[in-house]
Structures are given as C-alpha cells and as structure tokens.
N, C-alpha and C positions, 0 to 999 in steps of 0.2 A: 371646559376645553383646556384650561391650564393644567389640569391633572393629566390629560393625554400628552400634552407637550412634555411634562416632566417624565412621564413613563417612557416615551420614545427617546428622550435625551439620555435618560438613565441606561436604557438598553444599548445605545450606541457607544457609550463610554465604558461600560462595565466589562466588556470582553477582555481588553488588555489588562486592565487593573486587577481583575480577579485572578488572573494568572500570576501576576507579580505578588499579590497578597498571599496566595497559596504557597508560592515558592519561598517567600520570606519566612513564613511560619515553619514550613518543612525544613528549611536550612537551619533555622534556630534550634529546632528539635534535634536534628542530626549533629550539629556542632556541640550542643550541650552533652549529648550522649557520648560522642566521640572523645570529648575532653575528659569526661569522667572515666572512660575506659582506658585511655592512654595513660592517665595518672596511675591506674592500677597495673597495667601491663608493663610499663617502663619504669616502675617504681624505683628499684635499686639496681638496675642493670646497666646504667651508664650509656644508654642510647639517646643522648640528648639531641643529636642532629635529626634523627628520624622522628623523635617526638615533636620537635619544633616544626618540621615539615608537615606532619600530620595535623598539627594544630593551626598553623599559619595559613595554609592553602584554603581550607574551608572558611576560615575567618575572613580572608580577602574576598571570597565569593559572597559571603554574607554582607560585607561592606559594600560590594558592588550592587547587590540586590537592594540594599537599604537606600543607596544613592539613586538607583533606578526607580524606586518607589517615589522618592521626592520629585525627581525630574519628570517622570511619566505622569504623575498627578498634575503638576503644573502645566506640562505640555499638552495633555489631553484637554484640560480646562480651557487653555488659550485657543487651541486648535478648534475645539467644538464651538466656542464662541465666535471665532473668526469665520469659520465655514458656515455656521448657522445664521449669522447676521450679515456678514459682509461678503461672503463668498458666493459660489453658485447655488448652494442650498438656501442662501438668504433670499434669493428671488422667489423660491417656492414657499419659504417660511412667511414672507411678507404678503403672499396671496391668501394665506389662511385668514379665516374670519375672526381674528383675535387682535387685540390692541398691542402695540409695540411693547408696552410695559410688561405684558404677560409673557412675551417671548424672552425678554431680558430677565424677568423674575424666574422663569422656569430654568434658564441656564444658570442663574445665580444659586438657586436652591440645589440643583444637581451638583454644581461645583462645590458648594458647602458640604453636601453629604459625602462626596468623594474625598474631600480633604479631611473631614472628621473620621471617616472609616480608615483612611490611610494612617492617621495619627493613632487610632485605636489599635490597628494591626501592628504598627511600629512599637507601641508600648507593650503589647502582648508578646511580641517576639523578644523584646529586651527582658521581660519577666521570665520567659521560657529559658533564655540563656542563663539567667541567674538561678532558676529554680529546679530545672530537671537534672542538672549536673549531680545533685545529691542522690538521685534515685537511679542513676545509670548503672551503679554497681549491681543492681538486681538482675540486669541482663547478662552481666559477665559471670555471676555465680550460679545462675540457673542451669 
C-alpha cells in the first residue's frame, strides 16, 4: 500500500515540476547557443548595446526559472504535505487502511525524490550553460 501512496503522491506533484524542469533545460540550451552566436555575429562591429541586451534578457529569464525551480519544489513539497495530512485530503488519507507513518514516509520519499531531481536538473542546466557554448558556432557556419 505504501507503493501506491508514493505513486499517487508522485503523480500529483510531477505536473508542475516537470514543466519547470523542461523549461530550465531548454532555456540553458538556448542561452548557451545564443551567447556563442552573438560573440561571432557582433565580434568586431561595435554593437555592444545590442549584444548586452541579447545576452542579458535570456539570462534574467534563466535566473527567474532557476529561482522558480527552487521555490516551486519547496512550495509543492509543503503544500502536498499540508493538504495530504492536515487539509481536506487528510480526512480521506486518514481513512485509508494504512498506518500514519506510511503516509508520512510516502510524502517524505516523494519530497526527497523531487528535491534530488531538481538538484540534478539544476546541475545539468549549469553544465549546459558552460558546455554547449563551444559548439554553437556549428549552427552559425552551417
């Protein structure tokens, strides 16, 4: 029964977080490629202002996504725990034929998994920002 609790808890929280994870990776790829291309396009032309705008706006968007990853993970973990144990869902959860420690353990396991996946996605996006920029010139010269 604990496995089912974990499965349904995972399903309820993954919807929002998966969108944020995908957006963070996609924005990291886009920023890395755009930075590489702007270095080559604006190399010796003196368009410093346009180059700064093209590089700063996506970086601010990436920063906002990074912060939303952190706060959404914390928020979803807290809200799912509160609603599932103390809120209206708690009434239904407490009528299940499981022990209270199983309810809390399932929520703790799912919270740990969400946190670990979020940390892995954050690390991958940072690695993408540092790594793909060197290969962006292939798109420009093709």
